[in-house]
N, C-alpha and C positions, 0 to 999 in steps of 0.2 A: 597698538595699544589694546584694542578691545578683545584680541585673542588671547591676550594673557590673562584677563579678567573673566571670559566667558567659561562656565562650567564645561567639562569634556562631553557630556551628554548632549549639550546643543549643538555639536557637531554632527549629531545624527539626524534623520528625518523621520516623518511619522508615515511617509507614502512609499509604495513600491514603484518600481520603474513602470512608465506607461509606454504603451505601444512597441513593447519589444518582441511580442511573439505573434507568428501568423499561425495558420492551419497546422502547417507541417510540423512547426517546432512544438507545437502542444501535442500533437500526436506522437512525437520523439518522447516527451516526457512521460507520457501514459504508457507507452510500450515500453520504455526502459524500465518504468517501476513494475511492468508485468513481467520483464526480464524473460523473454522467449527461451533462449537457450539454457536458462537456470530451471525453468518450469520443465521442459521438455526433456532435458538430459539430468535434471537433478530431482525436482518434485514427483515426475511422473514414475521413473524407476523406484525410488524410494518410497514412494506412496503403495506401489504394486507390492514391493517386499515386505512392508509392513502390515497393509490390511489384506493381502491376497486378492483383491480386487481388480480385475481389467477392463471394467466398462467404462472407462474415464473420458472416452472422445465424445459419447453422448451426453456425458455430465457436461462438457465444455459447451456442446451447443445448447443444452437445456438452459444453462446459465446464462448464455449469451442472449437468449430469447427473453428470460425474465428481465434481465439488466437493460434490454433495448426499450422493454414495455417501461420499465421504471425510469429510464432516461427521458421518455416523453415528457413528463410532469417535471423531472429534476431539471431538464433544460429550460422548459419553459419558465421555471422558476427564477433561473438565471439572469432571465430578460428583465426581472423586477428586483433582484438582489445581487449584488456583486460584492463578494467578500472573499479574502484568502482562507477562511475558516468555513468553506462551503458547507459542509453537513452542520457543523456547529451553527452557524448563521441560519440556516432555514429551519433547524429544529427549534431555534430561538423564537423565530417569528411564526412558525407553523403551530407548534404545540405550546410554548410557554419558555421563557428565559431560563428557569431553573433545569429544565430538561435540556436546553441548550447547552448549558455549561457541563451538564452530565455527559452529554452525546459529545462534546469536545473533549473531555477526559477520557472517554472511552477511545475516541479516535487516537489520542496521542499514546494511550497504551498500546493500542493494536498496531498502529505504524511502527512504534518501537520495537513490537516484537518482530516484525520483518526486518528492520534495520538490523537488530542483533542478531538475527537469524543468518543474514547475509555475512556478517563477520565469522560465523562459525562454518559456513559454508565455505568461504574462499580460502579459510586456512587447512579446512578438511581435504579440499581438492589439491591445493597449491602443493601441500607437503609431499604427497608421493611424486608429484610431477617434477619437482626441484631435485628429487632423490633419483629419478629416473634420467631426466635429462642432463644434470650437471653433478650427480653424485655428492650432493649436499644435503645434509639432515639438518632441518629448520623445523622447530616447533611451530605448530599452528598458529600458536597466538603471536608469534613474531610476524607471520604474514598478515594475520590479521591487523596488528598493529600499524603496519606500512600502509595498508589500504584504509585504515581509519585515519592516518594523518593525511592521506591524499583527499579524502572525503571532506575532512575538516577544512583544509585549504580552500577547496572549490566551493565549500559551503558560503563562503563570505565573498565570493567573487560576483560578478554581473550575472545575472541569470541568462543572458543570451551566450556567455562562455560555457555555461553548463549544458547549454542546449546544443552548441556546436560539438562538445565532447560526446553526449548522448546520441546525437545523430550518427556520428561515425560508427560508434561501437555498435549501434542498434542496426544499420544497415548491414554491417558485415556479419553479424549473428543471424539475422533473418536469412540472407542467403545461404549461409552455411547449413541451417535447419531444413531449408528446402531441397539444397542439393542431398544431404543425407536421407532426407525421407525418400526423395526419389530413387536413391540408391537403394534403399530398402525395398522398394515395390520392384525394382529390377534384380533384386538378389535371386539366386537360384532357390533358396530356402524360404522364399515368401508364399505364403498361403494366405490369402484374403480371409481375414477373421470376422466374424459377426458380432463376436463377445463386447468388442468395445463401443459398438453402435446399438448394443440391445436396449431399446427404449423400456422394458419390463424391469430393468436394473433401477430404474428411478423411484421406482415405489416398494421395492424389495428389501431384503435385509441387506444392511450396508449402504443405502442410499444416501443418508446423510454425510457419510464419510467421503462418498464419491463427490457429493456436492461441495463439501469443505474443501477438498482437495481442487475442485474445479474453481472455486472464488479466489483461490491463491493465485490463479492466472490472469484473473482480471482485475487484481488490487492496483490501485493507482488510476484507474478510469475516472475517478474524481478529480483528477489533477486538471481536467478539461476547463471544471468550474473554479478550482483553486487558483488558475492562473489567469481568471477573467479580468483581474485589475489590470495585468501586465500584458494583455492580448490587443492586438489591433480588431477594430470592429467586433468587440466581444460577442455581440448577439449573433453573429453568422459563425465567429471561430469557435465558439463553444459547443454549439450542435454539431456542426460538422466534424469536429474533432472527436467528439464522444461516439458518434456512430461508426466513423471509419475505424476508431480504435477498438470497438466492440467486434466488429465484424472482421477485423484483421486478426484479432486475437483468437477467436472462435475457429475460423478457418485454419489458421496456422498450427494451432495446438491440437485441434481435433484430426486434421490430416497428419501431423507427426506421430502423434502418439498410436494411431490405428496402424500406420504402416511399420512403426517399432515394434509393436507388439505381434503384428502378423507376420513380420520378418523372424521374430524371436523364437516362433513356435509355441507349441503347446505346453512347453515348460518354462513359459517366460516368468512365472512366478519365483521358481526357483533360481533362474538366472538372475533375475533381479536383486533376490537375496544374495548372492554370492558375487556378483559382477557390480552391483549398488550404481555408484555414478558412471560406471565405465560402460553400461549396457547400452545405451545409444549410441556410442562410438564403436564399440565392438560389432554391433549388428551389421553396421554399415561398412565395415572395415574391408571385407573382401572387394568391395566395388570401388572405394573411394581411394584406398591406399592408406600407407601409415602416414605420409606427409601430410594429407588432409586429416587424419585423426589428431595429429600433434597440434595442427593448426586449429582444430576444434576444441582440443583441450586448451589452448590458448585463449580461444574466445570465450570458452565456458567463465573463466577467470574475470575476464573483461566484463562479461554479461553480470556477473555479481558485483564487480564495481561499479558498472552503469545504475544497478537496481539500489546501491547503497547511496549513490549521487542522488536519485530519484526520492528515493524515501526521506533522505536526509533534508530535501526542499520542501516535501509535504509537512514534515514535521517542523522544521522552523518557520513557516508559513501559519500553521496552525498555533504555534507558540506566540509568533508576531502578532497574530490577529487577537488573542487574548491579552496579550500586554498592551496593545493599542486601546483597547476597550477598558483597561484598568482592572480586569478580571485577575490577571497575573501582573506582578509588578511592571509599571510603565517601561522601565528599562528594556524588556522583551519587545516593546513596540516601536521600537526605532529602527531605522536602516540607514544605510550608508548613502549620503549624497553622491549622487552620479551613477552608482552602480544600482541602488535600489535593493541591495541584498539585507535581508533580516539579520544583521550580524550577531545580536545577543541570543536570541532565539537559537540560531544556529551553532553557538559556541555550547549553549546551554544541553543540545542534543549530542555535540561531541564528547562533552565530560560523561553524560549518561553511558554511552557507547564504551568509552574508556573503561569505566566502572565495570561493566558487564564482562568485558574481555579478560579483564584482572580476575574477577571473581571466578569465571570458568576456568582459567588458566590455574589458578592457584588450588582449586578444587579438585583438578584433573577430570572434569566432565567430558562425556563425549560431545565434540564440538559438531559431528555430522547428524546424529539422531536426536541426541537432547537440546541441541541449539538451533541447527538448521532446520530440520525436519519438524520438531516439536514447536520451536518458535514461529515458523512460518504457518504450520497448522493453526496455533493458537490465534496469530494475527488474522488468518482467514475467518475464523469464527468471529471476532471481534468486529471485522469490516462487514461480515452479512449482518450481524445484529444492528450495526450503525445503519446500513442502508436499509433496513427494515423500517426503523424508527424514522429515518428521513423520509421514506415513502408515506408513512402516517404523516409527517408534518406538511408535505405537499398538499395533501387534502385539506389540512387543516388551514394552511395558508389561502388557498384558493377559494374555500368555502366562505372567507372574509374578504377576499380582494378578488372577485371573479372577472374584474374588468381585464380586456385586453386578450382573452385567450379563450378558444373553443371549447365545448364540452369534452370533446376527446383529452385535450391538453390538460384541463384542469379537474376532471372529475373521472371520465372513463378510464383512461390509461391509469393514472394512480390508484384507483380502486383494484383494477386487476392486477396491478404489480405488487400492491401491498398484501393481497390474499397470497397471491404464488410466493412471496417473500416469507410470508409467516409460515407457510408450510414449510418452505426450505430451512428454515430457523429451526424450527421444531425436530425436522429430520436429524439435522446436524448435531443438537443438543443431545438427542436421544442415543446418537451413535458415536459419541467421544472415544468410548473405549477401543471401538474398531479402528477408529482413525488413527490413533495414538498406538495401537498395537498392544493395549495392557489389558489386564483383567477388569471387568466390570466393578466399579466401587474403589478403584485405587486410585492414587494422588491426582494424576492429570483429568481424571474424569469428572472431579469435583473442584480441583484448585484453579483451572482456568475460568469456567463460568463464574465461580464465587469471586475470582479477582476482577472480572469486567463489571460484576454486579456492585461489588464495594466500590471500585473506582468511580462508576457512575454515581451511584449514591453520594460518595463524597462529593462530586461536582455539584449535584442538586443540592447538598446542603450548605455548599459554600454560597451557592446563589443567593440562598435564603438569607445566610448572614449577611450579604452584600444590601439585600432589601431591606433589612433592618437596620443596618449601620451606615450604608453608603447609597443612599437612593439615587444619587446623580450617577453613580457607576451601574448601578442596576439596571437605570432607564437606558443606558447606551449598549446593553447587551445584546449582540446580533447586528448591530447598525454598521458595523466596519468603520469607513473613514469618517464618517458622521458623528461617530462617539468620540473622536479626538476633542470636539468642543466640549463635550461633557465631562464633568469632574474635574478633579485637580490634578496636577502633574506629578503628584505622588503615587498615583494608583490606589485601586481599591484593596490588593490584597494586604499591602504593609498598612494603609491607613485603618481598615477593618480590625486588623489584629492589635494595632494601637489604641483603637477607640475613638470617639470624636474628637478627643483633644490632640491625637496625632494626626486626624485629617485635617484638622484646622491650623 
């Protein structure tokens, strides 16, 4: 009887699944978002071709050192705050609620850039392969739509199912990257190059472009904290998963990029421009054989799919966190009982992805450079800015809540990390033209930072609207599950737009 009168929304929960993920599972999510094969075989060669820079290995190492220092305070803060919208919650409680909402909207834009980029990448890569393997001509957007549908389905499934899928794909692609990288070292054309490891390149011309490319390799490391509510023993799981992921990413990417550039020879920039996504496979082909190259191309595609799944999970959980607190409509803060999947947030991201694919298909824009590389690079800039603000928030939080942490965790490391991140952010923003391979002052050089600035400002203004119209919602910003008891079920978004009458 009750089932016929209960609103459909009540069939959803406001809690994520508990005790589902261990250290290994969280590392798999982090590494899958980082997409090892996608970065090594996709971002690095494309970046070399567009920018003409070959010093990427040292940039990966430098970024790992900075992120490891940042992670000291970041992980320490996770012991005090557990929230699926990690950076959002930390900025809210470290700097202020308006900046927290601005940070959340910045995060959503940045991670969506990566998600959209992966659609362009998988379409651009699969199209020539399908022609070569099966003599089938398929538009890139057809492949993108198939992968989009798969991601949409997995997005509303149990997070543990996603974890098993990602683990399988990740292990295979890491092994392949290692095998191909060793094959490069054993190649008769291999001559150890010092250029990828040149420390001076981190302060010279183009340094910001290198760092922006490097940060794309670490995107997703935030997931260790995003999944804190779903982890077993979060205090230990989050810390271990974060440091393990950073170390693995830096070591794998640095070695793979160095071996590929060294084996490709002094004309690596020209080769990258001509061979593009095939460079990584072509360089090692003499040693590994055609069968391994075909397997590599297959795993390249699955790497992108794995990245899609991971970014989809990040975005849906950010949307869930905002909906649960009423910053977005409450319907986004609902999960499916039993699986704990943030269903409505997941569906919203799927709709956005579909819109982008359709727009690019209709406009006829290049899915490789204008979607895959530009989208990923823009997302990297956004995430770097987000991490920088979060680092400042860590300092602010522990200045008010010093209990339970020593000097290094609450003051020393956060200050050092913030200074380094500010320098990196400055270098990146002043080298956007080099990163995108365009003339200074052209569209991407100002559209990208303007977009992130406008979106962040819009989030700040929205928080101020909530403070003026829905103080109950505003008070719950950044509190995670505790905010569910705050405010009305209608949510601050719709209520504030409707005014006090609608709220009541």
